[in-house]
N, C-alpha and C positions, 0 to 999 in steps of 0.2 A: 321772407326768410333769407333770400339771397343778399339783401341789403344789410341785414344784421350781421351776416357772416363777414361781409367786406368791412363793416365798421369794427368788428372784433379784430380782424386782421390788422387794421390800422393801429388799434390800441396796442396790440402785441408788438407791432413794428416799432412804435414809439418807445415802449418800455425796453425793447431790445436795444435801442439807441442809448437809452439812459443807463441801463444797468449791466449790459453784457460787455465786459472788457472796458477799454478806454472810451472816452467821449468821442464820438465820430466827428464832431465839429472841430475839436482841437487836435485830433490825431493826424489830420491831413497836412498840416503845416502850410495852409494857404496864405498868400501875402496880399490879396486884394479882395474887395467886397464881392465882385462878380463870381470869383471862384468859390467863395464861402457859400453863397446862395445855391450853388450847383451841387454842393456836397449832399445835402439832405434837407427836406422841408422843415426840420426843427432847428436848423442853424440860423443864427442872426449875426449881424456885423455891427460893431460899435465904431462910429465915425468921429467920436469925440477926440479932439486933436492930441491931447497929452494924457490920454488914459493910462498908459504904461508908466508915466512918470509919477502918477499918484499912488502907484502900487509897488511893493517890493519886487525887484527884478531878479535878485539872486535866487536861483533854484525855483523861481516861480514858473508854473505851467500855464499861467493865464495867457489868453489870446484874445485878439479882437473878434475872432470868429469863435462863437460859443453858443450854448443854449441861451435863449432870451432871458430867462430868469437868472441864469448865472451871471450874465453881463450886468443886469440891474443890481444884483447883490455885490458885484465888483465895483460899483460906483458909476457906471455909465448912465448918463441921463437918458430918459425914455425918448426924448426928441432926437437923440443922436443914434438911435438903434434902427438899423435897416432890417425889417422883418416883414416882407410882403406875405400876405396870406392868400391862399387859393380861395376863390369864391365863385358863386354862380348867381346870376340874376336873370329872371324871366322878363323879357322886354315886350313880348306880344303873346297873349294867351286867350284867343277867341274860342268860345265853347264849340264843341262838335255839333254838327248838324244832324238832325234825325232823318229828315227827308229833303230831297232836292227840290221837288216840285218845279215851279217856274222861276225860282230864284237864281240869280247869277252869283250870289254870295254864299257859296257852299264850303264848309270847313270839314275836312276829313282827317286832319292831324292836329294834335295839340301837345305842347305849345307850338307857336310859329317862329318865334325868335328867342334865343337865349344868348347871354354873354358870359363867358368863362374867363377867369383869371387863374392861370396855373403856374406854379413854381416847378422847376425841374424835379423829377422823381415824385411829384405829388399828383393826386387825382381828385376828380369830382364826379359825382353821379347825377345824372338827370334822367327823367322818365319821358318817354314818347308814347302817346296814346293815339291809336288809329281806329276809326270807325267808318265803315262803308255806308254812305247815306243811301237810303231807299229812293227809288225813282230817279236815279242819276241819269243825266242826258247821255246818249250814245250816238257816236258817229261811226258808221259802218261803211268801209270802202271795199268793194268786191273787185279783186284783181284776178283776171282770168286768162289762162293760156288759150290763145286763139289759133293754135295749130289744128290741122285737119283731123287729128285723132280725137279732138275734143268737140267734134261737131254734134254728137248726140247730147253731150252735156250742155252745150249752148242752147239747143232746142228745148231741153228740159227746163233750163233757167227761164225761158220765155214764160212758162206757166207758174214759176215758183216765186216770182218777185213779190206779188201781193201777199202770198202766204208767208214769206220771210218777214215782211213788214208787220203783218198781223201777229206773228209769233213773238217778234221782238217787242212789240208794244205791250206784251204781257209782262215785260220787265222794266219798261220805261215808257213814259208818255211823251218823251221828247226825243224823237228819233230822226236822224238824217242819214240818207244812203247815197252812195256814189258808185261809179263803175269805171274800171280801167281795163285795158287789154294789152297783151304783149305777145310777141313771137320770138324774134331774135335779131341780132345785128344784121342789117341789110347789106351784107357784102360777103364775098367768098372767103372761106369755104363754108359759111353758114347758110348760104342761099344758092339757088340754081341760077346760073348766068349763061345758059346755053344759047338763049336767043332773047331778043327784046320781048317777044310774045310771052315767053315763059316768065320773064321778070315781071311783066304786067299782070299775068294770070298764072301763078305758080302751080295751080291744080291741073293744068293741061298736062296730059301724059307726054313726057319727054320722048319716050321711045317711039311713039306713034304721032309725032307732031305733024299737023296738017290734015289728019283724019278727023272729020267732023263727028264721027261716031264716038270718038273718045274724048270729046270736049264736055266740060260740065255745062249744064243748061244755063247756069248763071255764073258770070265771071266772079272770081274771088279777088279781094284787094291784094296789091303787091305786099311783099313782106315788109314789116316795120318792126322797130325796136319796142317802143312803148307809146301808148296813146291814152291820154286822160279823156275818156269818152264823156263822163258826166261827173262834174264836181258835186260835192256833198250838198244835198238838198232835202228839204222836208216834204217836197212833192214826190211822194213815193211812186205815183203812177208814171212819172217821167222815167224812173228807173226801168220799168217794164218796157216803155216805149223805146228807149235807147238800146236796150238789150236786143229787142226784136229787129233793129236795124243792122245789127252786127253780122258779119260773115267771116267764116274761118279763112285762114291763109295757110301757108306751107313753108317750112324751112327744110334744110338739107340734112343736118346732123341731128342726132337724138337729143342731146341736151338743149334746153331752151334758154332764153335770155331773161328768166324770171327775176334774177337778183338785180339786174339793171332797173327793172320795173319797180321792185320793192324800194330800192333806194330813192327813186324819183317820187314815188307815192309818199314816202316818209318825209323827205326834206323840203318838198314844195308845199309848204303849209298853206300859203295864200292861194296857190293854184287849185289845190285839192279842197281847201275850205275847212281844215281841221279847226274846231273850236277849242279855246283854251280850257273852258270849264265843261269838259265832257270826257266820257270814256272813249278811247280811240281803238277801234277794231279794224285790223287790216286782214281781210280774208284772201289767202293766196291759193288758187286752185290750179292744179296741173296733173298730168299723168306721166311726167318724165323728170329727169334730173335737170339741174340748172347749172349753167356755166359759172365758174368761180374766177377769182382774180388770177391773172397770168394766162388764162385760156385765150385771151384775145391776141396774144402774140402769134398765134397761128395765122391771123389775118394781118400781121405786121403792125398791130397797135401796141405801142410800148409805153404810152403815157398813162400812169396810174389814175384811178378814179379820184376826183378831188372832193367827193362828198357834198357837192353843191347841187342846187336846182338848175336844170337845163331844159325846162319845158318852154317851147316857143309859143308864139301867138296862135299857132294851129293846134295847140295842146298836144304836141308831139315832142319826144325826147330827141333833141337835135345834136347831141354829142355822142350818139350811139356808135358812130364809125370813127370817133376820135379818142374816146376814153376807154380804158380797160374795164372789165367787169369789177364790181366792188368786192372786197373781201368779206368774209363772214364776220370778222371782228369789227369792221367799219359799220356794217349793217346793225350789229348789236349796239354799238355806241350811239348811232343815230336813232334807233328805236327808243333807247333809254332817254336820250336827250329830248325827244319829242313826245314821250309818254304814250307810246303806241304799243298795243298788244297784237302780236302777229299770230294768226291761226293758219297752219298749213292744212289744207283740205286736199289730200292726194289719194291716188288709187292704191290698191293693195300692194303691188310690187314696190312702190316707192315709200311706203309707210316707215320702214326701218331706217332708210336713209334720212328722211326728213325728221324722224325722231332723234337721230343723232345730232342733227342741226339744232333741234329744239332744246336739247340738253345744254347747248352752248349759248342759248339766247334766253335770258331770264324773262319771265312773263309771257312766254309763247306756249302754244299747244299744237297738237297734231290730231287729225281725225281722218278716218278712212272713207273715201268717197265710194259710193256704189257705182255700178257700171255706167249709169247715165246721170249721175249726180242727183238722183231722186231723193237721197237722204240728206241733202246739204242743209236743209232748214234745221233738222234735228241735230245734225253735226255741229252747226254753229251755236245752237242753244246749249248743247252739252259742253262745248269748248268754252263758251262764255261763262257758264256756271262753274267750271273748273278754275278758270282764271279768277273769278270773283270769290271763290271759296278759299283763296290763299292770299295772305298778306306777307310780303317779304321786303325787308328794308335793303336799300342800297346806299352806299356812302360815297359821296362825290367830293373830290378835292381835299381829302384828309392829308395833312402834312406828314412826312415820313417820321418825324420825331414824336408824333402823337399816336398812342396806341388806344384802340377802342375795344372794350370787351362788352358783349351784349348778352343779356339774359331776357328770354321771352316769357311773358305771362299770358298764356293762351286761355282757351275755354276751361273753366273749372278753377281758375285762380292759382294753379300750380306753376311755380317758377321753374323754367327749363334753362339751365346754364349753357352758355355758348351757342345759343340758337337765335337766329335773326328772322325767323319766319313762323307763321302759324297757319295751319291748314284745317280743313273741315269746317269752315266758317259759313255763316248765313248772312244775308244782307241785314245790317243793323247790329251785328255782333261787334263788341268792342274788345280789343286786345291792347296790350301795352308792352313796352320794351324798356328795360333799364339799361342805360349805357354808361359805363365807367370810362372816362377819358383821362389818360395818364400821360404826362409829359416826360419823355426820356432824354431830351436834349434841348438845345436852344437853336431854333431856326434863325436865319439871317434877318428875317422880318420880325418886327416886334408884335405883329398881329396878323392872324390869318382867319379866313372864313371858309367853312365847309358846309355841305348840305347832307341832311338825312331825309330820305324820301322813300315811300313805298313804291315798288316797281309798278309802273302803269298809272300812277297818280300824278296829277299836276301839283298837288299840295306838297310843300316841303317844310322842313324845320331848318332854319338858318342858324348856324352856331358860329359865333365869333369868339375867337380865343386870343386873349392877350397873354404873351409869354413874359412872366415876371422873372426875367433873367438879368436885368440891369438894376442898379441901385440909383435911387434918386440923388444921392450925394455925388454921383459921377458928373451930374450936370452943373455942379457948383465947384468944380475943380479950379485951382489957382495956379497957373503956370508961373515959373520962376518965383515961387513963394519964398519970402524971407524965412519962413519956418524951416525950410529945407536948406540950411547952412548957406545963407546969403544968396538964395536964388539958384541953387544947383539942382533943383528938381521941381516937380509939380506936386502940390499938395492935393491929394484926392482921397476923399472918404477917410481922412484922419491920418493917412500914411503918405510918406514922400516917395514918389516915383522918380528915382534919380536920373539925371542926365547921363549920357554915355561917359564912362570913365570914372564915375563917382559911385561910392558905396556907403553903407551905414544907414541906420534908421532915419537919420536926418541928412543923408548925403554928405556927411562931414569928412569922409575920407576919399582919397584917390586910390586907384588900383596899384600905384607904385609904392605906396606906404606899407610898412610892415612893423607891427608891434607885438612881440611875443606875449606880452601880458594879456592880450585880447584873445589868446588861443582858447581859454576856458569857455568863452562865449560861443564857440563853434562846435561844442559837443554837449549832449544832454546831461552827461555826468562824467566825472573825471576818468572813469574806467573805459568810457567809450572812445573809439578812434575819432580824430578830428574830421569833421564833415563826413562821417561814416566811411572814411577812406575813399570818397569819390569826389573830393573837391579840395579847394585851398581856402584857408582862413585868411581873409583880407579885411582889415579894419573891423575885426570882431564879427564879420559876417562870412558865411560860406559862399564861395564862388564855385558852383558845381561844374565839373568837367563833363563835356559831352562825350558820348561813347558811340561805337558802331551799332550797339543794340537799340539805342533810343535816347529819349530825353531823361535827364536827372534833375530833380528840383527838391525844394523844401528847406527849412531853416538849417537843417543838418545834412542836407543832400540825402535824406532818408527815403525819398520817393522816386519812383521811376515809372515808365510806361511799358516795361517789358518783363516784369517779375510776377505776372499773374498766371493763373492756371491755364494750361494748354489742353487742347483736344484736337486729335488728328493733325498735330504739328502746328496748329495755329493758336495764337494768343487769344484767349476768350472765345475759342472755337471759330474765330472770324465773325462772330455775331455781336461784338461789343468793343469797348475801348478799355484799356488798362489804365487805371488811375491810382497811383500810389499802392500798388499791390492788390487792388480790388477791381474786379470786372464791372464796368457799367454797361449793362446789356442794351442792345438796340431794341426798338419796339418789336414785340412778338417773341422775345427770348427771355429766359430766366435761368437761375442757378448760379453756382459759384464760378463756373466756366462758361456761362451763357450757352450751354449745349442743350438746354431744355426749351422746346417750343411751347409757347402759351396758346397757340392756335388749337382749336378743337374741330375745325371743319373737316380735317382728314379723318377724324374719329366718328363722324356722323354717319350712321347707318341709313339705309334707304327708307326706313320707316320714320326717320326724323329723331331717333334716339341715339344718344352717345353710346358708341360701341354696341349698338343694337340691343341695349339693355342687359348685356351679358358681361360687362367689364367696366374698367375705368380708363379714362383718357389721361395718360401720363406722358408729358413732354411731346404731345402731338401724336402719340402712338397708343393704340388700344392694348391694354393688358387684360386679357380675358380671364374672368374669375368663375364663370359658369363651367362646371366640369364638361369637357367634351367640345367646348366652343373654340373656334379658331377662325382665321381670316383677318384681313386688314381691319375690319370693323366688327369682328367676332360674329360675322353674319352666318357662318357655317357651323352647324352643330348637329351631327347625326343622332346624338343621344338625347338632344333636347326635345321637348314636346313639339309635335308637328304644328303646322299652321292652323289646321282645323281645331286641334285641342286648345291652342291659345285663343283663337278667335271665337271659340264657343263661349269662353268666359266673357268676352267683350259683348257678345249678343245677350248674354244673361244680364250683365250689369248695366249696359247702356239702353237696351230695349225693354227688358222685363223688370229692371230695377231690383235685381236679386243676385245671389251668388257670392262667391268668396271675394271678388274685387269690388263689390258694391260698397260704398261709403269708405273705401280705402284709397286706392290710387287708380281708380277706373279711368279718369280723364287723362292721366299721365300715360298709362299703358295702352289704352284704347283710343286712338285718334282717328278711328275709321268713321267714314260717313255711311250711315245705315239707310238703305232704301228698301221699302217693301214692294214686292212684285207678286203677281199671280202665279207665275211659274219661272223657273230658272232658264236663262238663255245663255249659252256659252259665249262669253265676250271675246276673249283673246287667249293667247297661250299663257298669259300671266294669271289666269283665273283658275281657281280650285273649287270644286263642288264638295260640300261637307254636309254631314248630318250627325245628329246626336239625339239621345233620348233624355228628356228633361225630367224634373222631379214629379211631373204629373203623368209620367209614362207615355208622353207624346213624342213622336219623332219630328224634330225641327230640321228642316232643310234650308241651307243657305249657301251662298257663293262668295268666296273671298277673291277680290280682284285689286291689283295694284297697277296704276297707270305709270306712264313714263316720268311724271313729275314726282313720283313717290307717294302720291295720295292714294290711300287704300279705301276700298268700298266694300261694304257687306250687303249683298242683295239677299233679303230675307223673305222667304215664302210666307204670305200672309196667314194662311191657315195651316197649322201643324197637323201632322197625321196622328190623331189620337185614337186609341182602341174604342170601338163602339159597343154600347151595352146591348143586351138581347132585345129583339123586337117582340113585344107582347102579343101582337096580332098573329105573329108566326109561331111563337113558342107555345102560347096557350092551347091552340088546337092540337099541337104536337103532344103536349103533356096530357091533354084529355084523351087523345087518341091512344097514347101509350098506356094510360091507366085502363082504358076500356080493353085494349088489346091484352094487357096483362091479366085483367079480370076474366076475359074470355078464355085466355090460355089456362088460367087457374081452374075455370069451370070444366074445360075440356080435360085437363089432367085429373081433376076430381072425378069427372064422369068415367074417365078411363080406369082410374083406380077402383072405383065402385064396381065397374063392369068386371074387372079382373077378379075382384074379391068375390063378387056374386058367382062368377063362373067356378071359382075354386070351391066355394061352398056347395054349389050344385053338384060339382063333380064328386065332392066328398060325400054328399047325400046319396048320390047314385051308387057310389062305392059301398057305402054302408048298407044300402038297400039290397044290393046284389049279394053282399056278404050274409045278410040275414036270410035271404032266400036259399043260399047254399047250405047254411047251417040247418035249415029245415029239411032239405033233401038228405043230408048226411044222417040226420036223426032218424028219418023214415027208413033209410037204408039199413042202419044199424038194427032198428027194431025188426025189420024184415029178416035179416040174417039170424037173429036170435030165435025167431019163431021157426 
């Protein structure tokens, strides 16, 4: 879809040239072929010598610089038309490898070589495909801080060597391991120099020197800068053997000389043994900060690091006391140059510092060491998995005049504009990037080559660009040509380039001559001022006057380089050049005044989405469209759905294949890596525990976590908490018991009611019986009285 939009834009641009206002090719008043080609990709130049003589000149607007079809219709022969066309050719296109195995010929990027021909202001699009081959060889170099505070970590590493090799052989069958050690520069103020004995054995207590009770049972080695203990080897048992031989040393100040060691481990490829066809992992372990560039001035060292290898025959860094510490920028460049991924394995207090370093070093990762480095194996595996789960392009040697706009096609096939990386990948996944290369100017060289490569890969795409800024007819110019009035100029591309002091289309006039009848040829129409009021008409041609504001040119002095739009007091905002009233923007800028940045990296949110998916990137700035969203990348939104609400939809669509996002834009919105776990473990401060009730009335628990590289993870509990149905073995006896109880209760009530009823009836009977007896007594009494 992204390519189609670009093609439509080109069509619109071409139509704009043809139909909106005047013809852009004829409106600029250019006088030579090179200037004509730089106006617009649709412009062509006719080098036919007497073209204008074959056509009416009075009132004619015809020009040697015009649209190609217009020139042909005007009678210019096709062979005289200079019209270079931008093109692209694939020179090398080896298919991608599925699996590395034992082969040395592994291809992870396609194509490998292309050739571009570009005209100014024109562009071509090419596609780069990247695939991480399975079972790719791995070179792992373990670089360890050997100060005394790392003694427990060293002892733990004695037992982890074989385990580390076994774990890594789960991802590659071709593994090599090496080991290096560092302390700090062996000179004051970085080391103890109180006595020769302390220098020889830094772990002797300085305050109680001479007391045997305070000496270590085994002497430690003197302080050193960096030592290559074991070059990379496939004999993994040697790794464990050499580690067991190591002893810790001691330096004086808290920061260590780790960056000196990193630089030597990176640039000394032959000494370390880095293979060209392998993934390079440099594991840096420490529990403290590292000295940076300029820190060595405390020791009187003022010579900057030269970025070269200085390991001597004893496998030690022999310029430690001569060269300053390297800068972070130099380390970054050397890591990229040698395709090495750096993994910082540091203790908890140092994690935040080295995470800041990692953000400045592409292809690096940070992990937290446990107290004794017992988790180093899992840390390395996790960091390696994070590195291999992301593919990010880097561009090397791109000319300033060339602008590259990249669209990523990651998993799911959806095009993500302005993004040069894909995350959440697995080994064997294939991603692609479409790159539009547009030329905004003409470099001094006629051809340049630049590289496109994934960070940490040895594979590259070599792009050679030929700049079609020159005309072929320039190579056949004729000095002192008879066609230019008896040799008063050079005939080049059909026009005369007059010698100094000569004027006219054929150099037929001198500057001292004046002919009033030729004034009409110096204005586009009788009502217009001669030479636009900015020049003198000499021999029927305008000789434009220079001004303090800038250059004036054109057939009628109608063009200049200072009448363009301004912004913040600068012509073309300081981001382009003014050409005949129009801004020609530098790479990375657009708009009438070149005030609009075309870069989108400043708009990229931490989740890899432009403006965090809540707005549009306009001129390099996010314009938030989601109500309530704000921030540089629209990352803040108190009224927006919280992370749990958003990620709930991702769990539903990516894991359960259902929900509102399923079959819509799930892969675009949800770029999380989902892992199932038995229970949730709080990872870091950037993690959030969430839960929701799904359509089956089950409670699903998950954790959302985002690491320093911006990759987000969803840790999903395998078994959701669903409501359980009644237990028959428990419920049945209860029901039966309840029925029996109710029956018994009913019988008791019935018995009670019957008893009450019987008692009432008996009482009534007794009452009636007593009443009958009383009536008999009364009757007897009455009879007695009467008698």
